[in-house]
N, C-alpha and C positions, 0 to 999 in steps of 0.2 A: 504493500500500500504506500509506504514511504517512498520507495523507489519510483513508483508511478507518479506520485505528486512531484517528486524532484525532477523527473524527466519532463513533466508538463511545464514546470516552472522554467526550466532551462530552455525548453522549446519556445515558450512565450517570450523570454528575454531575448533569445536569438532573433525572433521575428521582429521585436521592437527595435533592436539594434539595426537589423537589416533595413527596416523602414526609415530609420533615421539617416542612413547613409545613401538612400535612394537619390538619384538625380532628381531635381525639382520637377522636370517634365514627367518623369515616371510616377512620382508621388501624386502629382495633379491628375494624371491619367487614371490612377488607381482610386482616387477619391471620388465620391464618398463610398465607404465600405459598409455603412449602416445608416440608420435614421439620422436626419439632420433637423435640428430644432431652430425655429425662428421666434424670437421673443417679441411680442407686440405689447407695448406699454399702455394699451387702452382696451376697453371692453369689446367683446364680440359685437359685430354689427356696425361699428363706426367706419369712417372712410379709411383709416389706416389699416384696420383689421380686414376690411374688404379687399384692399390692395394686396395685403399679405397673402390672402387666400387665392386671389387670382394669379399671383406670382408663384407661390410655392407648390400649388397643385400640379401645374405642368412641369415644374422642375423635378418633382418626385417621379413623374412619368418618364422624364428624360433620363433620370439617373437609375430608375428601377429600384429605388429605396423609398421608405416612407419619409414624408416631410411633416413635421409637427409644428402647429402654430400654438404657442404657449402665451396666453393672455395674462400679463402681470400688470394689472391696472392699479392706479392710485396716485394721488398727489399730482395730478396733471401731467403724468408721464415720468415722474421721478422714480417711482418704485421699480418700474420695469428697467429703466436705465441703470439704476443701482445694481439690480440683479444681473443684467447683461455685462456690466463692466467687470464683474467678478467671475464670469464664466471662464472655463478653460479655453485658451486660444488654440484649440486643436482642430479647428475646421468643422466642428459639429454643433456650434452654437453661434447664431447671428442675431442681429437686432434691427428692428424697423424703427428708425428714428423719424422724427417729424419736425415741423416748424417750431413746435413747443420747445424742442431741445436746443434751438438756436436762440430762443427768447428767454428761457429760464435763467441763464447765467446773469442776465441783467435785472431779473426780478427777485431772485432768491440768493441770499448770501449763504456761504458755507455748504454748497452742494457737496455730497460725498463722492462725486465723480466729476470728471471733466470730459465733455463731449469730444474735445480735440485730443487730449492727452491719452485717454483710456480706450480709444477706438480707432480702428482703421476704416476709412471709407471704402465701400465696395461699389456702390452705384446708386444713382437716382432710380426710383421706381415709377412714381407718378406725381402729378400736380393736381390740385383740386381747385377749380376756378372760384374766385370770389367775385360776385356780381353786385354792382351798384344798382339798387332798385329803389324806387320811390312810390309813395302812394299816388294813385292816378289823379287825385285832387290837386296835387302840387303842380303849378303851371310851368313846368320845365320839361324839355324834351331832349336835352343833351347835357353833357358834363359842363360845357361852357355856360349854358343857361343856369344850371344849378349853382355854379360859382358866382355868377352875377346876382342871382336871387339871394344867396346867402350874404353877400356883401351889402346888398340893398336892404336886407331885413335882419340886421344883427340880433342874435338872441332868440330868433323865432323858430329855428330848425333844430331838430334833435335826431340822432341816429341810434338805432338799437343794435346790440351785439349779443353774441352767445355768452359773454362774460368778460370781466376785466382781465386784460393781458392775453386774451386769445387772438387768433389770427384775424377774426372779423373786427375786433376792437382796434387792433393795430392798423388795419387797412384804413379805417376811418381817421385815425390820428395822423397817419401819413398823408392822407388827402387834405386834412386841415392844414398841416404844415406846408405842403407844397402849393396849395391854392391860396394860402393867406386868409383863410376863413376860420370861423369858430362854430362848427356844428356840434352841439352838446351831446356827449356820450351818455347813453342810458343802458347799463348792463342788465342782462337777464340771465336766468339759469337755463341756458341752452338756446338753440336757434328757434325751436318751435314757438315758445312764448314771445320771443322777439318778433317773429313773423306775424303772429296774431295781433300784436299791438300795431304793427305797421299796417295791416289790413284794416284795423279799426281806427287808424288815424291818430293814435296816441303818440306815435313817433312818425316822422315824415320820410325818413331815409333809413336804409339799411345796407350794410355791406354783407351780403348773405353768401353762404356756401352754395354751390351749384345745386345739389339735391334739394335744398330747402326752397330755392327760388324757382326752379323750373316748373313745378306743377302750377304755381300761381301765375307765372308768366303765360303759360298755355291757356289758363282760364281768364286771362286779361284782368286779373285782380291787382297786379302791380305792373309798373313800367320799368323796363331795364334801360339804363343810360350807358352802361359800359361794363366790361370785364377787366379784372386786374392783371390778366395774363399779358406777357409781352407781345404775343400774337393772338389773333382771334381764337376763341375756344372751339374745339371740335363739338362740344355740347351745344353751343349757341353760336353757330357760324354767322348769323345775320346781325349779331350784336357787336358793335365796334369795341375796341379796347378803350379804356379810360384815357390812355395816352393819346389816341388819335381823335377822341371825342372832345378834347378840350384841356387836357392836363399832360403835356408832353413829358416823357420820362417817368411817368408813374408806373410802378409795378408792385402788385401785392397779391399773393396767392398762397394757399397752403400746399404742403408737399410731404412726401415720405420717401425714404430711401434706406438701403441696407448698409449696416456697419458691422464690423467684426471686432471682437475683443482684441486689444493691442497685443501684438506678438503672433497673431495668426499668420501662418506661412504665406508669403507673398504669392507663391504659385497657386495656392488654393483660392486666395482672394481673386486672382486673375481668372481662374477657371470659373468661379461662381459668377463673376461679372460677365464673362463671355456667354454663359448659359442664361443669365438674366436678360441680356440684350436679345438673345435668340427667342425666348418665350414672350417677352414684352413686344417684340416686333411682329409676332404672329397676328394676322388680321382677326382671327376669332377671339383671341384674348383681348386685343385692343377694343373690339366692338363691345365685348361684355363689360370691360372696365368703364368705357365711356357711358354706357347705359346706366351704370351704377354711380356715376358722378366723378370718376377718376380718369385722367388722361395719361397714358403711358409716356414716360420720358426717359428712356434708357440712355446711359452715357458711360464714360470711363470713371475709374476710381479717382483719378486726379481731378477731373471736372467736378465730381461730387464733393470732394474735399474742398476745393476752391469755392464752390457754391455755398457750402455750409459756413465757411469762414466769412464770406461776404454777407450772409444773412445775419450772423451774429453782430457784425459791425453795424449793419443797416438798422436793425431793430433796437440795438443799444442806443443809437442816436435818437430814434423816434421816442423811445421810452423816456429818455432824459429830457427831450424837448417838451413832451406832453406832461412830464411829472407823474408818470404812472407808478402807483404803488399798490401792492397787494395787501389787503387788510387781514 
């Protein structure tokens, strides 16, 4: 019995040593050898979770191994990020980061992780359009007209958001700063109650996530003035960008992408990135994601890393200018 255990231990050690000295191309080709876990720091059913499932299911089919979406929600994305930062960097645990993780460093002191120091960028997965919508009773039909109206009627306009410090709030504060106006922010506990008050006229403006806005746009209950994407949205191709409709240079949208724990082998990061690009470029996957409110945006690890850094700086400046603080 002891000899058998000893032989197994020696064999296992030999296999581990052999794997360690494999050329990087051979290691990447052999990976993954078993199930791969993707940590999502938000509850099931939200846009980041939906993106994760659209991405990981075809990856599992491509690899012929299970892919597991592990929802670790709490504290606005902090709980999942903390958990992912401590995961083994062995190529079997990855993390779906979002715009929240670029904003949190400017809103929360003493985070137990650093989104730049503790993770390796793998690649962008998707963007979620933010749509500038107004109550139809407001006499404006473009971003330029809204800016002119806000300047002519100081203190009369307010915009609803899904909560203080979230993407839809920051989109409104960026608009205020760039347009030189002061549309008052009214935070809600989620997009649904904010949209209900927009429909009822309690607020006149909203920077809404795509899935919240589209049903009411189709029913002509709200009017879209623009989308925050740098290009027109696949979800709303007839709606101009905010930049082209009256506020040049404006960009604000939510997003999600994959990161790996720091120290994950570069060849495995490269392999995952290449496979993500492959599945996110598939027309069937893209169509399903767009219908669910997410637009695939695959790219390289370097591009994603540069993007996250730019987002951290951008939203830090907006938060400082607007004096945003979490209570």
